[in-house]
C-alpha distance (Angstrom), angle and dihedral (degrees) to the residues before:
residue distance angle dihedral
X1 . . .
X2 3.81 . .
X3 3.77 129.6 .
X4 3.83 115.1 -115.0
X5 3.77 136.5 175.0
X6 3.77 114.2 -142.7
X7 3.76 115.5 -161.3
X8 3.81 114.1 -157.5
X9 3.82 115.7 -168.0
X10 3.84 113.5 -166.0
X11 3.82 121.5 -168.9
X12 3.79 135.3 165.2
X13 3.74 115.9 -93.9
X14 3.87 115.8 -106.0
X15 3.80 108.9 -86.4
X16 3.83 95.6 31.7
X17 3.79 112.4 112.4
X18 3.78 113.4 -103.4
X19 3.79 107.0 -170.4
X20 3.83 93.8 175.9
X21 3.76 92.6 54.8
X22 3.81 92.7 44.3
X23 3.80 92.6 53.1
X24 3.82 91.5 46.7
X25 3.80 91.2 47.2
X26 3.76 91.6 53.2
X27 3.83 92.0 47.8
X28 3.85 90.4 50.7
X29 3.82 91.1 49.2
X30 3.82 90.0 51.5
X31 3.84 85.8 54.8
X32 3.78 90.2 56.5
X33 3.81 100.3 -98.2
X34 3.82 116.2 136.6
X35 3.83 112.3 -142.2
X36 3.74 133.6 176.5
X37 3.76 95.5 -165.6
X38 3.84 140.1 -14.1
X39 3.74 127.4 -164.0
X40 3.78 128.4 -174.1
X41 3.79 121.6 -135.2
X42 3.82 139.5 -174.9
X43 3.77 119.5 -134.2
X44 3.79 124.0 -156.2
X45 3.82 122.7 -171.0
X46 3.79 113.0 -160.6
X47 3.80 120.7 -171.3
X48 3.81 111.4 -153.6
X49 3.75 144.9 155.7
X50 3.80 119.0 -120.3
X51 3.77 141.3 158.9
X52 3.85 92.5 -116.8
X53 3.78 141.5 -3.5
X54 3.82 88.4 -101.6
X55 3.79 91.2 56.0
X56 3.88 89.4 48.2
X57 3.77 90.0 50.5
X58 3.85 91.4 49.8
X59 3.71 91.6 52.1
X60 3.81 93.5 47.3
X61 3.88 88.6 48.5
X62 3.79 89.5 53.8
X63 3.87 90.4 49.2
X64 3.80 89.4 51.2
X65 3.83 93.7 47.1
X66 3.82 93.9 45.6
X67 3.76 103.5 38.8
X68 3.84 121.6 -13.2
X69 3.83 97.7 59.8
X70 3.77 135.6 31.6
X71 3.84 102.2 -138.9
X72 3.82 90.0 -152.0
X73 3.83 93.7 65.4
X74 3.82 105.9 10.5
X75 3.79 138.2 72.1
X76 3.81 118.2 -161.3
X77 3.74 140.2 -168.4
X78 3.80 128.1 -155.7
X79 3.80 124.3 -155.1
X80 3.82 121.1 179.8
X81 3.81 125.9 -161.6
X82 3.77 129.2 177.0
X83 3.79 114.2 -114.3
């Protein structure tokens, strides 16, 4: 078994209201920053043991599907790195 860190980034799908991002975008624009779009995201880092990077990715995908993300309103990405 090898130690891996799986990083799961969860964000709202395009078209789903994101009040946190909208408020932050407005504040940045008041500070003089020009933005086309801003989306908020949550990032989870999971340390785990697995036989391979593919196995670690599969487990992180299952975690995202079952708990970390709501597939109806969220998209998510999984990145895996050996520790």
